[in-house]
N, C-alpha and C positions, 0 to 999 in steps of 0.2 A: 511591497516587501519583495525582497530578494530572500530566496532560502537554499540556495546553494552552499553555505557554507557551514550550514545544519546539520549535524550527522542523524542519519537513520540507525536507531539502534537496535538490534534484533534480541530481544529479551525473551531467549529461548524456554525459562522457567515459567512465565505467565503467558508464552505463546502469542505476544504481543511486538510487532513493529512499532517501536516509540520514537516520537516527536516532540521534543520540546522547543517551545518558542514565546519570547518573553516572560520565562517561568511558567505557562500552561502546558500540559502534556496531552498530544493529542495521540491516538494510537491507533492501529488497526491488527484485530484480532485474527488469528490465523491457526492452523491446524497442518500439521505437515505430516505424509502417510508415502514413504519410500521417495520415489522423486517428484511428488506431487503437495502442492502447498494451496490450501483453501483458505483463501481470504474472507471471511466471515462477518466482520463488520466493522466500519469505520467510524471513528468518534472524535469532534472537534470539540473542546469547550466552548461555552457561549463568548467567551472573552476575545475566540481566535475567528469565529464565524466569519461568511466572506470575506476573507485575506486570503484566499488561495492557499491556505495552508493544506486542507485535504489534498487537493492537486497535487501540491508539491510534496507532499508524502507519498501519495499515491505512485508516481512517478518515482520518487526513491526506492520504493519498495519493488518495484517493476524491474528498475535495474540491479536492485540487488538476486531477485528469483532467476534473472537472465545470466548473471554473473556466476551463479552458483548452480547453472543449469537445471534448474527444477520446471515446471509445469505446472502453469496456474489452471485453478478452476475457481472462479469469479463467484462467492456465494451473495457477498454484499450489493446492494441497490447501487450503492455510490460506484463502487468499482466497474459491475456491470456498465453504467451511464458514461465513465470514463473511457472507457473501452471503446463505449460507441464512438463518440468524440475523438476518440486517438486509434481508428482502426491499426496502423502500424503497430501496435502491441500485438496483434494477434499469432504474431510469431511467438508468443509464450504460451499461447494456450494449449492444454491439453488435448482438447479434442475443438478441430479447428471446423468451420462450416465450407 
């Protein structure tokens, strides 16, 4: 399934990036401080597991972070793993190795 046309919503009130697929809500919890954004937890409902939803959501979140000129601090295990598989996104990290 392709997710390009599904928008990522920044729900600032509850500090979530939200992604709704087939009526199911996936999300990434975040905290923001100054120009840094901490991605804390990624959650995908059981109905969407194994369909590439988390990957698409993280990619959209990274694009958002880059567009807003923020720096990423990845605290979520899934996000850290995604960064290892996609090292090109190291450019948005607050601390680069």
